[in-house]
C-alpha positions as MATLAB code, in Angstrom:
seq = 'MKRPVAFIAGTGRGIPARIMTNHDFAALGLETSHEWIVERTGIVQRHIATDAETTCSMAATAARTAMSRAGVQPGEIDAIILSTATADRLLPSTAVDLQAELGATRAAAFDLSAACSGWIYAMTVAEGLMQSGVIETALVVGSEKMSSIVDWQDRSTCVLFGDGAGAVILKRNEAHSTRGILSAFMRSDGTLAELLWRPSGGAKAPFSQAVLDDRSSYVRMAGRGTFRHAVRSMSEACDRALDGARLRGDDIDILIPHQANVRIIEATAKYANIPMSKVYVNVDRYGNTSSASIPIALDEAIESGRVKGGTTALLVAFGAGFTWGSMVVRF';
ca = [
      -6.183   47.546   19.480;
      -5.902   43.781   19.859;
      -5.159   41.481   16.939;
      -8.464   40.010   15.764;
      -8.736   36.404   16.937;
     -11.725   35.424   14.792;
     -13.284   36.480   11.501;
     -16.626   35.914    9.780;
     -16.064   33.507    6.901;
     -19.655   33.112    5.674;
     -23.221   34.165    6.415;
     -26.708   32.881    5.656;
     -30.364   33.301    6.588;
     -33.450   31.120    6.806;
     -36.728   32.993    6.352;
     -40.279   31.577    6.262;
     -42.049   32.212    2.970;
     -45.305   33.323    4.571;
     -45.626   37.104    4.922;
     -48.041   38.768    7.319;
     -48.712   42.448    6.608;
     -50.084   45.014    9.014;
     -53.411   44.842    7.201;
     -53.728   41.146    8.085;
     -54.245   41.943   11.768;
     -57.772   43.122   11.015;
     -58.743   39.485   10.445;
     -57.740   38.740   14.043;
     -60.175   41.322   15.365;
     -57.432   43.542   16.808;
     -58.045   47.272   17.176;
     -55.020   48.399   15.219;
     -54.152   49.728   11.772;
     -51.315   49.784    9.286;
     -50.776   53.479    9.993;
     -50.699   52.992   13.786;
     -48.086   50.235   13.554;
     -45.854   52.045   11.054;
     -45.919   55.315   12.993;
     -44.820   53.678   16.245;
     -42.491   50.958   15.004;
     -41.667   51.341   11.324;
     -42.862   47.782   10.695;
     -44.838   47.058    7.508;
     -44.699   43.260    7.406;
     -43.103   40.255    9.058;
     -42.459   36.599    8.140;
     -44.425   33.982   10.095;
     -43.428   30.315   10.234;
     -45.840   27.515    9.500;
     -46.411   24.691   11.968;
     -43.931   22.603    9.986;
     -41.191   25.252   10.206;
     -39.247   25.101   13.456;
     -36.469   26.986   15.181;
     -34.165   24.137   14.120;
     -35.309   23.987   10.500;
     -34.877   27.744    9.997;
     -31.455   27.544   11.671;
     -30.454   24.676    9.384;
     -31.356   26.656    6.258;
     -29.305   29.621    7.452;
     -26.428   27.402    8.545;
     -26.151   25.524    5.260;
     -25.895   28.780    3.319;
     -23.246   30.142    5.688;
     -21.277   26.896    5.496;
     -21.425   26.845    1.704;
     -20.202   30.423    1.446;
     -17.395   29.735    3.922;
     -16.409   26.494    2.209;
     -16.842   24.590    5.475;
     -18.014   20.975    5.701;
     -20.089   19.705    8.652;
     -17.192   17.664   10.010;
     -15.007   20.786   10.241;
     -17.280   22.549   12.751;
     -15.941   22.401   16.309;
     -18.836   24.166   18.052;
     -22.442   25.095   17.343;
     -23.777   27.923   19.484;
     -27.444   28.631   18.898;
     -29.038   31.725   20.404;
     -32.792   31.412   20.857;
     -35.654   32.399   23.122;
     -37.903   29.899   21.350;
     -36.261   26.511   21.723;
     -38.176   23.747   19.965;
     -38.288   21.853   23.250;
     -36.970   22.346   26.783;
     -34.679   19.320   26.786;
     -32.330   18.734   25.065;
     -31.164   21.915   23.352;
     -32.172   22.949   19.842;
     -28.457   23.176   19.055;
     -28.048   19.407   19.301;
     -31.008   18.955   16.969;
     -29.237   21.310   14.559;
     -26.011   19.351   14.951;
     -27.839   16.130   14.051;
     -29.612   17.781   11.117;
     -26.327   19.076    9.683;
     -24.299   15.940   10.428;
     -21.720   17.977   12.329;
     -20.641   14.900   14.288;
     -17.588   16.339   16.056;
     -19.132   19.646   17.153;
     -19.991   20.576   20.719;
     -23.483   22.080   20.571;
     -25.429   24.188   23.033;
     -28.120   26.847   23.235;
     -27.553   30.325   24.628;
     -30.373   32.381   26.132;
     -29.904   36.159   26.190;
     -33.041   37.221   24.274;
     -32.472   39.738   21.477;
     -28.810   40.238   22.465;
     -28.180   36.517   22.257;
     -26.371   36.399   18.929;
     -23.883   39.065   20.069;
     -23.365   37.065   23.269;
     -22.926   33.857   21.251;
     -20.355   35.465   18.953;
     -18.413   36.683   21.969;
     -18.466   33.200   23.527;
     -17.273   31.639   20.260;
     -14.447   34.160   19.993;
     -13.439   33.348   23.564;
     -13.337   29.620   22.813;
     -11.004   30.373   19.903;
      -8.847   32.599   22.089;
      -8.489   29.757   24.604;
      -7.515   27.305   21.883;
     -10.515   25.012   22.379;
     -11.976   25.451   18.872;
     -10.967   26.578   15.388;
     -14.327   26.877   13.607;
     -17.754   27.759   15.011;
     -21.273   27.936   13.655;
     -23.071   30.780   15.439;
     -26.807   31.016   14.843;
     -29.691   33.187   15.974;
     -33.003   31.449   15.284;
     -36.417   32.478   16.568;
     -40.012   31.395   16.125;
     -41.420   34.374   18.004;
     -44.908   33.765   16.620;
     -45.138   30.779   18.995;
     -44.702   32.855   22.169;
     -46.609   36.079   21.435;
     -50.195   36.646   22.504;
     -52.147   37.123   19.291;
     -54.838   38.902   21.303;
     -52.401   41.590   22.524;
     -51.866   44.275   19.904;
     -49.035   45.877   21.906;
     -46.788   42.855   21.320;
     -48.039   40.620   18.505;
     -47.565   43.312   15.837;
     -43.880   43.629   16.708;
     -42.406   40.196   16.145;
     -41.511   37.925   13.253;
     -39.754   34.619   12.647;
     -36.439   33.781   11.023;
     -32.830   32.705   11.448;
     -29.395   34.083   10.657;
     -26.074   32.257   10.841;
     -22.364   32.850   10.470;
     -19.290   30.671   10.274;
     -16.651   32.109   12.591;
     -13.080   30.948   12.051;
      -9.780   31.481   13.812;
      -7.871   34.293   12.151;
      -4.568   34.071   10.365;
      -1.565   35.645   12.038;
      -1.177   39.378   11.394;
      -4.604   39.695    9.707;
      -6.486   42.917   10.459;
      -9.943   41.544    9.601;
     -12.272   40.091   12.198;
     -13.756   41.014   15.581;
     -12.012   44.148   16.831;
     -13.943   44.536   20.097;
     -16.943   43.199   21.986;
     -19.027   44.313   24.956;
     -21.769   42.650   27.030;
     -23.870   43.757   30.002;
     -27.064   42.765   31.845;
     -29.445   44.220   34.431;
     -31.812   41.673   35.940;
     -33.677   44.326   37.938;
     -35.399   45.286   34.672;
     -36.607   41.752   33.894;
     -40.318   42.482   34.218;
     -40.243   45.160   31.545;
     -40.072   42.406   28.920;
     -40.717   38.831   29.976;
     -42.793   35.656   29.993;
     -44.153   35.405   33.556;
     -45.027   31.697   33.418;
     -44.231   28.487   31.623;
     -40.850   27.711   33.180;
     -39.871   25.527   36.134;
     -40.882   28.222   38.659;
     -44.431   28.490   37.294;
     -44.960   25.431   35.080;
     -47.688   25.165   32.487;
     -51.088   24.535   34.041;
     -54.690   25.283   33.208;
     -54.399   28.537   35.169;
     -51.363   29.583   33.126;
     -53.177   28.797   29.895;
     -56.276   30.680   31.044;
     -54.444   33.872   32.051;
     -52.124   33.680   29.010;
     -49.128   34.430   31.239;
     -46.803   32.167   29.247;
     -46.795   34.693   26.413;
     -44.485   37.678   26.001;
     -45.467   40.743   27.993;
     -43.866   44.136   27.576;
     -43.986   47.556   29.215;
     -43.493   49.583   26.068;
     -42.356   52.967   27.396;
     -39.921   51.532   29.911;
     -38.501   49.143   27.358;
     -38.001   51.937   24.834;
     -36.236   54.193   27.356;
     -33.834   51.550   28.611;
     -33.231   50.190   25.106;
     -31.956   53.537   23.856;
     -29.826   54.020   26.954;
     -28.288   50.536   26.841;
     -27.653   50.507   23.092;
     -26.024   53.934   23.320;
     -23.715   52.694   26.074;
     -22.935   49.571   24.065;
     -21.947   51.650   21.031;
     -19.594   53.737   23.156;
     -17.962   50.724   24.760;
     -17.428   48.817   21.510;
     -15.968   51.880   19.812;
     -13.680   52.513   22.783;
     -12.546   48.898   22.736;
     -11.668   49.133   19.049;
     -10.144   52.604   19.526;
     -12.475   54.038   16.917;
     -15.013   56.846   16.659;
     -18.411   56.957   15.039;
     -16.856   58.552   11.964;
     -14.688   55.463   11.474;
     -17.695   53.157   11.135;
     -18.843   52.315    7.607;
     -22.125   50.704    8.656;
     -24.180   50.333   11.832;
     -26.231   47.134   12.019;
     -28.482   47.391   15.084;
     -31.000   44.983   16.523;
     -34.156   45.500   14.469;
     -36.781   46.099   17.166;
     -38.191   49.506   16.380;
     -37.107   52.148   13.884;
     -37.427   54.894   16.534;
     -34.926   53.093   18.779;
     -32.611   52.618   15.798;
     -32.778   56.329   14.935;
     -32.085   57.391   18.522;
     -29.123   55.001   18.807;
     -27.581   56.184   15.523;
     -27.931   59.806   16.581;
     -26.203   59.131   19.887;
     -23.347   57.270   18.170;
     -22.937   60.149   15.698;
     -23.617   57.842   12.775;
     -25.916   59.190   10.027;
     -28.925   57.086    9.074;
     -27.408   56.724    5.606;
     -24.859   54.415    7.251;
     -27.450   52.398    9.188;
     -28.855   49.121    7.872;
     -32.600   48.914    8.496;
     -34.873   46.020    7.565;
     -37.312   46.101   10.499;
     -39.962   47.279    8.036;
     -39.808   43.883    6.264;
     -39.078   41.503    9.131;
     -40.311   43.035   12.365;
     -38.414   42.037   15.500;
     -36.863   38.595   14.993;
     -35.124   38.762   18.378;
     -31.584   37.352   18.294;
     -31.903   36.503   14.599;
     -32.246   40.135   13.572;
     -28.573   41.155   13.381;
     -27.311   38.069   11.504;
     -30.254   38.325    9.076;
     -29.469   42.003    8.463;
     -25.741   41.281    8.140;
     -26.394   38.597    5.536;
     -28.584   40.987    3.540;
     -26.011   43.778    3.830;
     -23.300   41.514    2.433;
     -25.538   40.342   -0.431;
     -26.400   43.938   -1.348;
     -22.759   45.044   -1.301;
     -23.112   47.368    1.681;
     -20.672   45.152    3.557;
     -17.577   44.007    1.670;
     -13.855   43.593    2.138;
     -12.495   46.487    4.223;
     -15.882   47.462    5.704;
     -15.892   48.276    9.417;
     -19.251   47.470   11.003;
     -20.703   48.252   14.420;
     -23.245   45.670   15.625;
     -25.402   46.498   18.656;
     -28.371   44.898   20.420;
     -30.519   44.956   23.530;
     -32.992   42.403   24.791;
     -35.094   41.054   27.619;
     -33.222   40.570   30.829;
     -32.262   43.328   30.269;
     -29.236   42.307   28.225;
     -27.250   44.434   25.831;
     -24.108   44.039   23.800;
     -22.086   45.250   20.859;
     -19.249   44.321   18.559;
     -17.016   46.034   16.016;
     -16.126   43.794   13.077;
     -13.834   44.507   10.133;
     -14.477   42.497    6.975;
];
């Protein structure tokens, strides 16, 4: 097992105050129910941002908490990597807006787009930059305003998603330390793109009246296909991260998966031979916050004492693309 190059020095989250319960969908005229949503997804409620709350503002709240807990000042950050599928604007990146908001004047800042796996990807990129000697301290954020890209007339997707941000400060490890990132794994399969995608709204099919009329700029999902490939990819990712860390499922103290659907979480835990008592689940309270879901859950797990010094955690995600990835981290 390699010596850990980077460790998590602080975490934080930024969550909108507004809560939307399953019962609130009746006001939208959707043919759905609390029972139907819970049975299929495990979701009870989700947080929805106001017009004034942005991907950047939620990221800034999460970042400031993580920085405070890590004892890091804005001028000490060498890189800001922000994972998002809901950038506040197309040019420039939301990461540079975050850099300006925080006053992190010496940091390189850029967005990363890998959908729900994005935060795992971003952590792996940050670790690589430390390995190469380019940076010492990174702010890695997953921030999503999913409510802005879902079709609120489509019950198959709008009930699934919520808004929020999670952040960590990642720092170069001390020599001989055993804490930090023990292994990481990333994969993609672009042939599955149309299982979960936004058909229009980019440079290939720019916004137009036709796009607005057919609502093709919103998220579309083939539910059964997505579920099947999600379980398969997350199971593979668990195997590969465990192999990379030379560990088994029994060695893991906590599994923190992407919070998309409780049925996917249960299937992944079963495959990895990790009992649900060791799995952190908050999808019931947040819904799917895309790439923000793992850092939000990690921050909660640390606050509640489920993650502490000596804890070995397995983090795993899948997302549109398809993308999938995993990481074993010792705290």
